[in-house]
N, C-alpha and C positions, 0 to 999 in steps of 0.2 A: 266166219265170213264162208261162203260157200262159193264152189263156182260158178253155180247159176246166177248169185248175184252179181259175181265180178264179171262175168261174161256179159250180162245186159249192163253193166256199169260202161261197157267198152262202147256203148252206143252213142253217145256225147262225148266221151274224153278226147277225142282227136279235135272235137269243136272248141276245146279250151287249153291248146297246145299240149295235150295230153294223147299217147296212144296206147290202146289195149286192143290186142289181137289175139283172137281164138278161133278154135272149131268148135262145131256141136258136138262131135264126137269126141269123146276123151281117152287117151293111152295111158296117160300119166307121163311124168317126168322120169321115172327112172325105165321107162321101155326105149327099146332101140327101135327107130324108125327108118325107113329108107327115105334119102334125101335126093332131090333134084332141082337144085336153086343154083341159078346163073351169077355170073360175076355184077354186083350191082351195090347200089347204096345199102348201108348197115340197115337202116329203117325198112326198105323192101325185104331185104334177108330176112329179119326178124318176123317180118309178116308173113313170110311164105314159110319160115321154120313152125311159125304157131299152127299155121292151117294144116301142113303135112305131119304134125306129129300130134295134134289133137291137145295142144296146151295153150294156157291164158298167159301173154307176156304183155306186163304192164310198165311203163316208162313216161318221163317226160321226154315230148320228141326233141326239144332243144339239146340233149345230150348227146344224140344221134347223128346232130346235123353236120354234114361234110365229112362222115367217115365212111370209107368203102369197106366193101366186102368181098372175099375171093369166093370161087365155085365151089359148092359143096355138090358130092355125089358119091352117094353110097350111104351104107347103113350107118347110124352114129346113135349114140343116146344124146338126148337134150342137154345133159350138164356138160357132156364133151364138146359138141359144137359150140356151146355157149362161150365155155372157156377158149376156143380157138378163135372165136369172134371177139371178145372182149377184152382178155387180160391186156394186148398190147394197146388198147384202146384207151387204157386207163378207166375202164367201167368194169362194175363187177354185178353179180344177180344173188338173189337170195328165194328160198323156196317159202311162200306163203301159206300154201298147202300141196297136197298131193299134185294138183294140177295146175298150180298158179305160181307164177315168177316175176319177180320184179325186179329190174334194171336200174341200176343208180350209179352217179358217178363214184371214183374212190375205191378201195379194198373193200372186202366183205367186211360188213358191219361188225361179226363178231371179233373180228381182229383190234376194232377199236374200244368195242365195249367188253368189259369183262366181267365188271361188278353187278350189271344189270340186264337180264334178259330183254331181248328185243320184244316191246307190247306187243299184242295182237293188234291193236288200234293204233300204229304209228300214224300220227298228226300227217306227214307227207304222203303216206299211201292214201291217207283220208282225200287230200285234195285230188287223187287220181280218182277214186270212185265214187265220189260225190257227184260227179258231173252225170251218173246215171241212175244214182240212187236219191231216195229222199228220206229224210230222219224225222224232221221236226211236224210236218203236217200230215202223217199217216196213223192210222189206229194201232200199229203195234209198236210205235217207238223204237224200232230197230230199222237197220236200215234195209231198204226195199227197192228191188227193181222197179222202176217207172211201170212196165209192163204188166207187173203183179199188184199195181193199186188200182182198185177200181174207184177213183175218182180222177180229177183232170189237175196234173200239177206240172207245172214249168220250173225248171232248174236254171236260173240264170248266174253263168258261171262267171269265173275273172276274166276270162280272155274277151268273153263278148261285152261285159262291162269296160274292158280296156278299149277293143275297137269301137264302139259306141260312145266313147268319151263321156260316161256316166261317173260323175263324181260324187252325187249324192243320191239319196233313196229316191227323192222325186223323178231325177232324171233317169232313175231304173224303171221305175214304174210307168213313166211317159212313153217307153218304148215296149211294155210289157203286152203281151199276147193276150187279148180279149180286155184289156184294161182301157177306161177311159177318163183322161184327168179333166177336172175342172178347176181353174185356178180362182182363188178369192182373194190375195191379196199379191203383191210383188214376190211374197216370200214364201206362201204358202197354197198349196193344191189339195185337193181332195181326188179320191181315186174310186170310181165302180168299175165293179165286176158283177157281169149278168144282169144289171139294171137296180143293183143296189151299192151303198157305198162301204167301203171297206174300212172297218174299226177295230178289227183283230190284229194286232201286232205282237211277235212274241221274240225274244231274243235267245238264239241257242236252245229253242225248243222249250224254254221256260214258260210260266205263267203270263197271261195276257197283260200287256201294259194298258194304262190306264190314259185316257187324254183326257183334259181339263177344257174350261168353257173357251170360246172363241178367242177370248184375250190372250190366251196361250198359244192358240193355233199355229203362231206363227215363230214359234221356237224350235230349237233344233232336236227336241225329243223323237218328234216324229217324221223329222225331215232331215236325218242324220248324214255326216259325210260319210261316206263310203271307206274312209283310210282305215277303218276297225273291222270291215267285213270280207270274209271271203267270196260268199257266194250269197244268194237270196233265192228263198224256196216261196213259192207262188201257188195258192191252191185257190183254185177258181170252184166255188160252191161251198158249204156248210162245213164247217171245222166244227165237228159234233162233240169229241172229247175233249179238247183243249182251247177253244175260242169261245169259252161261255160269255154272253152278254154281250151279243151283236148281231148284224144283219146275216143274212145266210149268202151272200154274194162271193165272199172269199176271205182270204187271211193270209198275212204275210210273216215269213219267220227269216229273220237277219241272222245268218250265222256268223259267228266272230272268226277273225283269224286266230291260228292257232302256231306256236313254235315250232320251227322244223330242226330235224336232226342234222340237215346238211347245211354249214354255212352259206350265206348269199345275203345280198344287200341288192335294194332297188331303188332307183331314181326316177320319178317321173316331172316332167317340167313342160307344161304348156302355156300357151298365148293364143289369145283369140279376138275376135272384133269386140268392140266396146270395152276396152280395157279389161279384158279377161285374162287372169295371170293366175298360176296356179304350181305348188313346188310341194313335192311329196317324196320322204325317203323312208325305207321300209328296211329293217335289219334283222336278220334272226339268226340262229344258230345255236350250237351247244355252249353252256358256261362252264360247266364241269368237264373234265377231260375224257370220263366215261360216257358222257351223252346223257346221263340220267339226269341232269338239270339243264333246260332249255329256256331261251328267253327271246323275245321278239318286241321292237319297239318301231313304231310309225308316228313320222311328225308331217302335218302338212299346215300349208297357208293356202288361202284363195282370196283373190280380190277381184270383184266383177260390178262392172256398170251393165247397162240395159238397153237397149235399141229405143226405149223411150226415155224422158226427160225425168231428171232430178234423183232416180232411185240409184243406190250402190248397195252392195254388200261385201263383208268382211268376215273371213272365217278363219279361226285358229283351232288345230287340235292335237292331242297327245295322247297316243295310247300304248301301253305298254303290259306284258302278261307273260308269266312264268308257269313252266309245265316240270313237275318233279317227280319222277318216278320212285315214289317212297320204297315199294317193293316190286316184285315181279309182277304182282296182280293189281296194284293200286297206283293210282296215277292223280296228284292234286294239282289243280290249276288256279292261279290267282293272278287277278289282272284288274286294271281301271284305265280310265280315261279322263281327260277335261278338255271342254270345248267352248270355245266362247264366240260370239258374234257381235258385229256392231254393224247396224244398216239403216240406210233411210229409205223406209217404205213407201208404197203408194197403196194405199187403203182399200180402194175402190176401183173397179175397172171404169171402162168409157159410158156415158150416157148415149141416150139417142133424141131423135127430136122429137116433142111433144105429141107429133102426129103418129109417134111410133116407128117413123122410117130412119133408115140409117144415117146419122150425121156426116158419114164420111170424113171425120177428123183424120188428121196425118197420124200414120203410126208412131210417131214420136211423141204424141200427145201423152201427158199424164196430168193428172192433178195432184202433184207433190208439193212438199213445203219444206224450205230451209233448215228450218227446226225440228223436224220430225225424226225420230229415232227408232230403234227397236234393237236392243242391247238382251244379250241372253248370256247365261252360264248355265253348264250341264256337267256336273261331277258325278261318276260312276265307279263303283267299287264291286267287284264280284269274286266268288270261290266256287269252284267245281271239284268235285269229287267223282273219279271213274274207278269201281273196283270190280274184278271178276271174281265171282264166288269161286266157281268152277270153269271148267271148259264150256259150259252150258247157260249159266244164269249170270247176269250182269246188274249191277247198282249203279245207279247215276243218281247225284244230287247236287242241286247248284243252289245259290244266293245270290240275288242282285240289289244293291242299293242305290238308286238316283235321284239326285239334288238338283233341282231345276230351279232357275229365279230369271225373272224378266223386268226389264224396265223399258218404257215404251210413251210415245207420244206421237200422234198421228191425227189427220182430219180428212174427211171427204164430204163433198156435196153430195146432197138428197134428191136431186129433182133433174128432170129432163130439160133439155134444151128447147128454148121457146123458138118455133120455127121462123116465126115474125122477127124478133129482135136478136137471135142469135146468143140470148144470155141466158142466166139461170136466175130465178127471182129468188131463192132462198139462199143466205149467206150458208157456209160450210159448218161443219158439226165435228166436234174436236172430241179425242176420247185420249186419258193418259194414266199413268200409275201416279196414286196420290199416296201410296204407302207400299209395304210388302207383297210384292206378286211372286208366289213361290210353288212349288209342288214337290212334294216328296214319296217316294216310292219304294216298296221294300217289295221284293218277290223270293218266293221258295218254291222248289219243285223237286220232287224226288220220284225215281220209277225202277222199278226192278222187272227185269226182262228176262226171258229165258226161253228155251227150246226142251221139249218133252214131247213124251206121248200122251195121249188121251183116247181111250175106248180104241186103240190099235191105230191109230193115226197121228202122224208126226205134227206138232203144233207150235207155233210162236205165241207165247203168252206176254201181256204187258201189264203190270198194276201200278198205280202211284197217285200221288195226290199233291197239289200245289194251293198255294195262299199269296194272296195280294193284297198289299196295303197301301192305299194312296192318300195324303192328305193335301189338299189345295187350298192358298189363301189368297185373296185377291182384294184390293183397294183401287177401285177405277173411278176417276173423276171424270166430269164431262163439261163441256162448255158448249151448251147445244146452239147457238149461232154467236159466230164474229166475225169479224171483218165486214166488207160489203158484199152485197150480191155481184154475182159473176156478170160483167157486163158483154163480154164476150168470150165466148167457150172456145173461140179458134186463138185465141189470144192471150192466153193466161198468164198473169205476172204474180207469183209466190210473194214479191216482195209488199204486196198490198194487205198478205195476211200474217201479222206478226205473232209471235209464240202467244197463245190464251192460258197456258198451262200454270200462269201464277198469277192470273186474275184473281182477285179477292170475291170478285162477284161472281165467279165462274159458278157452272149448274152442281147439282148434286153429287154427290160420291156414293157409289155402291159397291158395299162390302160383301163378301161371299167366302164362307168358310165350310169346305166339304170334305168328310172322310167317307172312303169306298173300302169295304172290306169284301173280298170274293174269294171262296175257297171250294174247293172241288175233290172230289175223289173219283177216279176211272179205273176202269179194267176191260181188256179186251184179248180176243184170243183168235188167230189165225190158223185154221185147220185144213190139212192137205186130206180131203176125204176121199181122193181117187187120184192117180198121178197127174192127169189134167185139170182137176177140178178141186180149188179151195175155197174156203168161205171165211169172212171174218165178222165178227160180231162182237160190241163193244156197248158200253154204258158209263156215262158220267153223271153225277149226282152234286148237284152245285148249291151253295148258299150263297146269299149278298146281302150286305146291309149296307145302307145309305144315311148318312145324316148331313144335313146340309142348313146352314144359318145366314140366311140373307139379309142384309142390313142397309138400308136407305138413310143417308146422311142429308139432312137440309140444314140451313143456318138455324140455329136454335132449337132444333128437335131432329128426331131420328125415330125409325121403327124397324122390327125386325119380323122376318118371316120365317119362322124355324120349321124344317119340316125333316122327316123321317121316315123311310121304309125299309122292308126286308124281304126276302125270298128265301124259303126254307125247301131244300128237298127238290128242288127243279130237276126233273130227269129228262136227258138228252139220248136218246139212243143212236149207236151206228150199225148198218148191216152191208156188208158187199159180197161180192163173189166175182170169182175169175175163172173162164174154162179157157185153157188154153189148147189149140186144135193142133199144132204144130211147132216148130222152130221158128214160124215166121207170125202167127196171128194167134189172138187171144181175144175173146168178148167178155164183157164183166157189166155187173149193175150194180149200183148203190142207193142206199137210202139213209140221210144224214140230218139230225133236227139239231137246232141249235136257237137258243131262246135271248129277247131284247128285252131289257126293263122298259116298262110303261112309265117310268119316272114316280110312279106312287101315287098317280092319279087315282081318284076314286069315283064311284057312282051315285046317283042321286039317292041311293039307299046307304050313303057313307061307307062302302064296300070299297076295298083297295082292288083296282083292276089286275088280273092274273097277267104275268107277262108276255111278250108276242110269241108265237111260235113259228120259227123258220123251218120249212121241210124244203130238202135239196133231193130230187129224185133224178139220176141220170142212169143212162146206159151207151154203152159204145164198142167199139172194136180197137184195138191197138196192135201195132205190127212192129216188127224189126228186121231189118235186112241188112245186106252186105256183112254179112257175119256178126251183125249188132252195131256197126258203125251208123245206122240210119234209125230212128224211131219215129212212128207217125201215130197219130191217133183220131179217131172220129167220133164225137159224143153227142148225144142229143141230153138236153135237160129242161127240166121241170122246176120252177120254184114256186111255194107258196108260204106267205107270210100272213097269217091270220091272227086276231085278236088285238087289230092297231086301235088305239084310244083315238075316239072321234067325240070332239065336243058335243054334247047334249043340248040343243037348242030348245028342248021341252022343259028342262030342269032351270029349278032357280039355286043357283051357287050358295051354298053357305059356308065352305072356306075355299081359297086361294087355288085349290087343286081340285076342285068339284065343278061340273059334272060332266062326266064323261061315258062314253058306251064302248064296249070291245067289239065295233062292229064292222072296223076298216080290214080291208085285205087288199094284198099286192101279188100279183100273178107275174112271173116272167118263165118265157120258156124261150129255146133257140137250140141252135146248132153249132158247134165249135169242129175247127178241123186244124191240126196241127202237125208239122213236119220238121225235125230237127236233126242234124249230125252232118257226117261227112259223105257226099253224094259221090264223090270221086277224089282219086289222090289231090290233095291240095283246095280242093273245094268244100266249104263250110256253109251251112244253110241254117236258120232260124225262121220259120215263116208261120203264123197263124192268121185263119179266117173265121170270122164269127157272123153269125145270122143270129138276131134276138128281137124279142118283141116283148111287151110289158103293158100291163094294165092293172087299173087299181080299180078296185069295187070299194066304193065308199060306204054303201049301204043297201042291203038286199042285193038286186041284182043291176043296179045303177052303176053305169062303168064308165071310167074316163080312160081313153087310150091314147097314147102310152103313160105310163105313170111318170117316167123320167124320159122327156124328150130329149135331155142331154146325152143321153145314151143313142148311139148311132145304131139304125137296123142292120147295116153292113160295115165291118171294120174289119181292116187287113192291116197286120203288122209283120214286116219282112227283113230279114238281116242276113246279108250273103257277105263272104269273102273267098277269094281265090287266091291263090300264089303259084306263081310261074314255074315251070319245071325247067332243068337244065341251065343254060347261060342267063337266063332270065330270073333265076331263082330267087334273086335278091329284091324282087320287086313282088308286090302284091296288091291288089284292089278288090274293093268292096262297096257295099253301099246298104242304106237302110231307107225303107220305102216305108209310109204313113199313108194309107189312103182310107178314106171314110165317106159313108152317104149324109143325107143333111140330118142336122140337128135343131132343135128349137126351145123357146121356153114361153110359157104363156104366163101374163103377169096381170093384176088388176092395179092400175095406176090412176093417178090423177093428172091431166095434162097442164092444167092452170092452177098451181096450189100459190097461194098468198103467204106472206111473211108471218101471218098468224095461223097458219096451217089450216085455211079455210079452203075447201076445193070449189071452184068455181066452174058451174057446167056438168058437175058430178063426175065421177069415175068411169074409165072406160077399161076394155079388155086387149091387151095387145098380143100377138106373137110374133117373138124375133127369131127370125130364121138364118141360119147359116148352111149354104146348100154345100153338096158333097164336093170335095177335094183330095187332090195328093200331092204329099210332100215328099222330094225325093234328094238325098245327101248322100254324095259320093265320096270315096275314102280311097287314098292311094299312099301305100306305104312303101319304104326302101328299108331293107334290114343292112346294113353295113356287114355285120357277122351277128353272131347268135345273142351279142351281147347288147348291141347298138340298134335301135330300132326307130326311124322317122315316120311321121305320118301326116297327112294333111287331110281334113275332112272340110267338105265344103255344104254347110248345112243349108236347105231350101236352096238347092243349087237353081231351080227356075224362078225363085224369087216370088212365091203364090202368095197373095194377099188373101188373108181368111181370119176368121175369128175362131182363135181356138177353143175361147169360153163365150157361150152369150148370155147376154143378162136382160135386164128389164129396162125399159126407156130410163129411168131414173140411173142406171149405172150398172156395172157389171159386166160389161164385155170387153175381152182381152183378145188384141192382135196375136196371132202366132207370130214367132220371129222371123224376119227378113232374112234375106241371104246373108249369111256371116261365114266365117271360116275359124278354124282352130288348128293350129300347128302342134303336134306334141312328139316329144322326145322322151323314150324309155332306155335307161340304161339297166343292165343287170352284171353284177359282180359274183 
């Protein structure tokens, strides 16, 4: 880890209750510098020393809270002045390299550990520097300053997650810069970036996770509790080297917590509107006296109802991990988690009138059923190896086993509301598990990274491979129509609809057995051609095989539709360049390619269609100010997705997957502006503004605009927090602002559908629109001391009434949450 990396790491450090200060000119820690520092707080003194002596000083801000420092005037070495300030305060320091110092509680680490050398990759230090560097979603697979990455990446750290009361991945992405959330059930949302759905998710920079069908979309695999994770890395654009088989809009890397060398414990307890309760305990520290073996345990429990009727969700999770320094250069990590949930879901959002108009149903309305349930269990086991071959080369390997199961029963109405009668003519439709519904995944990934010289230029190299095997099994029963039609959509009574799942005359059972194997090898090089100019080039070669056996079971007979397809040697390249003008500004450009499966469909010539190509091109400028405390970027992008399978209306189908043409294209372009960091002492900010436009080219030059009306043209996300100085220093205030322009959805629907599914009067096309809106959620906090923190958040303080997701007249519209509160207590020991 060099000074440049840590210098840029400071850009966001203070945003996450960490501080890193330094100067752009370096004199080294063994030099004597002329000091002129007034008597003030220790935090302010350290900042002044770092700037006057040209060093980088990194520490958790909480350890300097309330500590005063005397006046310093005259020549002194950095070591001498730090001993003068820290020894009596019970603090110590250590040199990370010639120009970087870390401050921590307690005596120097070398007095506590003699059997093991302090590893270069101290997990506690990683929590500091990760605020301004990215690992999992960059071409080099090494810690890289955000300003040196030629793509748009946002790091959502622990402090921002805490202040925004984000407890699940869904909630984090709801607040994400440039991300649009679309709700499908009370339990699950899909997320869009740059006009494309995000389907690429990874754990600790490993192989991409696979998501099974809609029947498992409400499980906790891709909506996990955040108690297991330290921070989230969000890439907007194509993840060329590590995100094979997915759209080019974005990728999510969920980075797990690691054990710390310093003992600590955290307790979080919260209570909010609609019986929203949560407790979490997080304990970490050394297990062996020499600190070579460390552990961490996190346990959480959540119970919540919703602002709409009938739905609730209850979740339990436990996460544990051990780090063991086997040698001076080798660390092995072993961990696992277990999570279980039991919910009463609402399977579909609200309908509209059959005229297409808003039915103006109360926000508390939901068509849920007393017998509905959604129960899940997820078991996770993983192991990681981190080995330093020498001072320049590093080997990392990891393996993860995920075992997921679900048991569900739910129902939904499937027609619009008759404007004349106020009811729906068709009884509800039920789905339920009639046998095992499981998914098992095994992921393996290994990467070798190193620093070397090539043709006289410094270069960072990464080579690696990953392998993912996913096996999913489903037995889904159906009861197509049960109970009476809905006489009054404004007065729904669930008691009129008894549980249909045990009806012997229920409809067919659909079975699906799917195995997906995805593997790839990749390599990249980041070369410093000149002092200001670096170029990164990479390549991934992927292989994919999918086998699927779909079976339909009817009383007395059944039939199967087996299918399989594979892609061999699919190549996705990556190229990026960064030119640094000075200590503040750098410009960049990048090209990233990703492919997406076409599902094995064939043309009229019985040839498998090739996968869809997703090409992300972007360029922009990045900046850093206030000595690295503030980072900003302005990016312009264009994404082309070509080769999308469209049904060939002129062909005569010969098989179930015939016949299609590779004639579809999606085009998305826009501009993104982002500013994050510490604007002034005690003032933190994370803000992003996106302007985007999407088009779909269905054949030739025939265009539909936009391709995704659910993605607003203008999108603003802002989070800020301010801590008062002086005698008001116990108080802090903040707010979250979500603002966006209009969204819409176009649908073809039948206004008058009979119980025999005959459309009277023909089909019509409707456009559902949600006009532009803004939601403000202020927060006020009081810190009793550095250990006890209490905060109250008032979500949607102005009680804005809006649809967070718009659906068709037949259903799918979801209100945003009304005004509500959450009171949170954080205790640290």
